[in-house]
C-alpha positions as CSV (number, residue, x, y, z in Angstrom):
1,M,-16.6,-0.7,41.8
2,V,-15.2,2.2,43.8
3,K,-11.5,3.1,43.4
4,K,-10.6,2.1,47.0
5,E,-11.7,-1.5,46.3
6,L,-9.8,-1.6,43.0
7,I,-6.6,-0.6,44.7
8,K,-7.1,-3.2,47.5
9,R,-7.7,-6.0,44.9
10,S,-4.9,-5.0,42.6
11,P,-2.4,-7.9,42.0
12,L,0.4,-5.4,42.7
13,R,-0.5,-5.8,46.4
14,I,0.9,-9.3,46.0
15,L,4.1,-7.9,44.6
16,E,4.4,-5.5,47.6
17,Q,4.1,-8.4,49.9
18,S,6.7,-10.4,48.0
19,I,9.2,-7.6,48.3
20,H,8.7,-6.9,52.0
21,G,6.2,-4.1,51.5
22,G,7.5,-2.4,48.4
23,L,10.6,-0.9,46.9
24,G,11.1,1.8,49.5
25,N,12.4,5.4,49.3
26,G,16.0,5.8,48.2
27,N,16.0,2.4,46.5
28,I,16.3,1.3,42.9
29,G,14.1,-1.4,41.3
30,V,14.7,-2.8,37.8
31,I,12.4,-4.6,35.3
32,A,14.7,-6.5,33.0
33,A,13.9,-8.4,29.7
34,R,14.8,-8.7,26.1
35,K,13.6,-5.9,23.8
36,G,9.9,-5.8,23.1
37,V,8.9,-8.2,25.9
38,G,6.9,-5.8,28.1
39,K,9.1,-3.7,30.3
40,T,7.3,-0.4,29.6
41,A,3.9,-2.0,30.1
42,C,5.0,-3.3,33.6
43,L,6.4,0.1,34.5
44,V,3.1,1.7,33.4
45,N,1.2,-0.8,35.5
46,I,3.3,0.1,38.6
47,A,2.9,3.8,37.9
48,A,-0.8,3.6,37.2
49,D,-1.4,1.8,40.5
50,L,0.4,4.5,42.4
51,M,-1.5,7.2,40.5
52,L,-4.8,5.7,41.5
53,Q,-3.6,5.9,45.1
54,E,-3.1,9.7,44.6
55,K,0.7,9.3,44.6
56,H,2.7,11.3,42.1
57,V,4.8,9.8,39.4
58,I,7.4,11.2,37.0
59,H,7.8,9.0,34.0
60,V,11.2,9.6,32.3
61,S,11.5,8.2,28.8
62,F,14.8,7.8,27.0
63,S,13.1,6.8,23.7
64,E,12.8,9.2,20.8
65,N,9.2,10.1,21.5
66,T,6.6,9.6,24.3
67,H,3.4,9.0,22.2
68,H,3.3,5.3,22.9
69,I,3.7,5.9,26.6
70,I,0.8,8.3,26.8
71,A,-1.3,5.8,24.8
72,W,-0.4,3.0,27.2
73,Y,-1.5,5.0,30.3
74,E,-4.8,5.7,28.5
75,D,-5.3,2.0,27.5
76,I,-4.5,0.7,30.9
77,F,-6.9,3.1,32.6
78,T,-9.6,2.3,30.1
79,E,-9.1,-1.4,30.6
80,L,-9.3,-1.1,34.4
81,A,-12.4,1.2,34.2
82,N,-14.2,-1.2,31.8
83,R,-13.2,-4.5,33.5
84,F,-14.0,-3.4,37.0
85,K,-16.9,-1.0,36.1
86,L,-15.3,1.9,38.0
87,D,-17.7,4.5,39.4
88,N,-17.2,8.0,38.1
89,A,-14.7,6.8,35.6
90,Q,-14.3,10.2,33.8
91,H,-13.7,12.1,37.0
92,L,-11.2,9.4,38.1
93,H,-9.5,9.6,34.8
94,D,-9.0,13.4,35.0
95,N,-7.5,13.1,38.5
96,F,-5.5,10.1,37.5
97,L,-3.6,12.2,34.8
98,K,-2.9,15.0,37.3
99,N,-0.7,12.6,39.2
100,R,1.7,12.1,36.4
101,I,4.4,14.1,34.5
102,I,6.2,12.7,31.5
103,M,9.7,13.8,30.6
104,N,12.0,12.9,27.7
105,F,15.8,12.7,27.5
106,N,18.4,11.5,25.1
107,Q,21.0,9.6,27.1
108,D,23.6,10.3,24.4
109,T,23.4,14.1,24.8
110,I,22.7,14.6,28.4
111,D,24.7,13.6,31.4
112,Q,23.7,12.3,34.8
113,E,23.9,15.7,36.6
114,K,21.7,17.4,34.0
115,I,19.1,14.6,34.2
116,E,18.8,15.0,38.0
117,K,18.7,18.8,37.7
118,S,16.0,18.7,35.1
119,I,13.9,16.4,37.2
120,L,14.4,18.6,40.3
121,T,13.5,21.8,38.4
122,T,10.3,20.1,37.2
123,I,9.4,19.1,40.7
124,E,10.0,22.6,42.1
125,T,8.5,24.5,39.2
126,C,5.3,22.4,39.0
127,A,5.1,22.0,42.8
128,F,4.8,18.3,42.0
129,N,5.5,16.2,45.1
130,A,6.8,13.1,43.4
131,N,6.7,9.8,45.2
132,T,8.2,7.7,42.4
133,I,10.3,8.2,39.3
134,V,10.1,5.7,36.4
135,L,13.1,5.7,34.1
136,D,12.1,3.9,31.0
137,G,14.7,2.9,28.3
138,Y,17.7,3.8,30.4
139,D,20.8,2.2,28.9
140,F,22.7,0.4,31.7
141,G,25.5,-0.3,29.3
142,K,26.3,3.4,29.4
143,S,26.0,3.6,33.2
144,S,28.5,3.2,36.0
145,A,28.2,2.3,39.6
146,G,28.8,6.0,40.3
147,D,25.8,7.0,38.2
148,L,23.5,4.6,40.1
149,Q,24.8,5.8,43.4
150,S,24.1,9.3,42.3
151,F,20.5,8.3,41.5
152,K,20.2,6.6,44.9
153,N,21.4,9.7,46.7
154,F,19.0,11.8,44.6
155,A,16.1,9.5,45.5
156,S,17.1,9.6,49.2
157,Q,17.3,13.4,49.3
158,L,13.8,13.7,47.7
159,N,12.3,10.8,49.7
160,L,11.2,8.9,46.6
161,E,11.8,5.5,44.9
162,L,13.2,4.8,41.4
163,W,12.0,2.1,38.9
164,F,14.1,1.4,35.8
165,S,13.7,-0.8,32.8
166,A,16.7,-2.7,31.5
167,S,16.8,-4.0,28.0
168,V,18.9,-7.1,27.8
169,P,20.9,-7.1,24.5
170,D,20.7,-10.2,22.3
171,D,24.4,-10.6,22.4
172,H,24.5,-10.7,26.2
173,G,24.6,-14.5,26.5
174,Y,21.9,-16.9,27.7
175,F,19.0,-15.1,29.4
176,D,15.6,-16.8,30.1
177,G,14.2,-14.4,32.7
178,S,15.2,-16.5,35.7
179,S,18.4,-14.8,36.9
180,I,20.1,-11.4,37.1
181,P,21.1,-10.3,33.7
182,E,24.8,-10.1,32.9
183,M,24.6,-6.4,32.0
184,I,23.5,-5.3,35.5
185,Q,25.5,-7.7,37.6
186,P,28.4,-5.2,38.0
187,L,25.9,-2.7,39.4
188,I,23.8,-5.1,41.5
189,D,24.9,-3.8,44.9
190,K,23.2,-0.5,44.0
191,I,19.9,-2.2,43.1
192,S,17.4,-3.4,45.6
193,I,14.8,-5.2,43.4
194,V,15.2,-7.0,40.1
195,I,12.2,-8.5,38.3
196,C,12.9,-10.3,35.1
197,L,10.2,-10.9,32.5
198,Q,9.7,-14.4,31.0
199,P,7.5,-14.9,28.0
200,R,5.5,-18.2,28.3
201,D,2.2,-19.6,27.2
202,H,1.0,-16.3,25.7
203,F,1.7,-14.4,28.9
204,I,4.7,-12.7,30.3
205,F,5.6,-13.9,33.8
206,L,7.2,-11.7,36.4
207,N,10.1,-13.4,38.1
208,L,11.6,-11.8,41.3
209,V,15.3,-12.6,41.2
210,K,16.6,-10.0,43.7
211,D,14.6,-9.0,46.8
212,H,16.6,-6.4,48.8
213,D,19.0,-8.4,50.9
214,A,16.8,-11.5,51.4
215,E,18.5,-14.8,50.9
216,M,15.4,-16.6,49.6
217,V,13.6,-15.1,46.7
218,G,9.9,-15.9,46.3
219,N,7.8,-15.9,43.2
220,P,5.0,-13.3,43.2
221,H,2.9,-15.4,40.8
222,L,2.1,-12.5,38.6
223,K,1.8,-12.3,34.8
224,L,1.3,-9.6,32.2
225,D,-1.3,-10.2,29.6
226,P,0.3,-8.5,26.5
227,R,-3.1,-8.2,24.8
228,I,-4.6,-5.9,27.4
229,L,-1.4,-4.7,29.1
230,L,-2.7,-5.6,32.6
231,I,-0.7,-7.4,35.3
232,A,-2.8,-10.2,36.9
233,E,-2.5,-12.9,39.5
234,E,-1.5,-16.3,38.1
235,K,-4.3,-18.7,38.4
């Protein structure tokens, strides 16, 4: 299969249709779930799809190391290449990696302004025309509405979109992946898209619980297979 056909057939085209064409520049999207459910895998799926389209992604990790993230990008590309028998897989792989930069921060030791300045410096120094920034492991419990507004302003100025993961603490009341988590409710007016992950029947289902300003929220009918890390259409 050629890359163009893979992109066209990606289940993420269904997600784009469900959220009115996509997240959009200057907007924040959040993947929310309990710890260990599959937030990073979902973010990597979104990022990998963009990278295959020759769009540029900066993956910002707030975990202690990035080795597992690098491995997940490799595993997802390998699974796609093998499953869909991609033509010129090695050449595509090399170009694929050129479309991504990984950065690492400790949220306890760096403030909002320095995060944004570091990202901007990387974009300028590397002449990397980023389309999307993924912020993985960001602690919303340490964030304010002002912080998110600053991120939105930053994204608007650079004409890019932001995808975050949000880990729902075990002590934050009842959460089954069907509603906006309590921890981000005070910040919800700064967030355009919220997708909650719901483990069920050996898969992890993607539930769209906020869709820009739409009154009715549809289900994109997508699920993540945790064994192979790929998002697929629900059958």
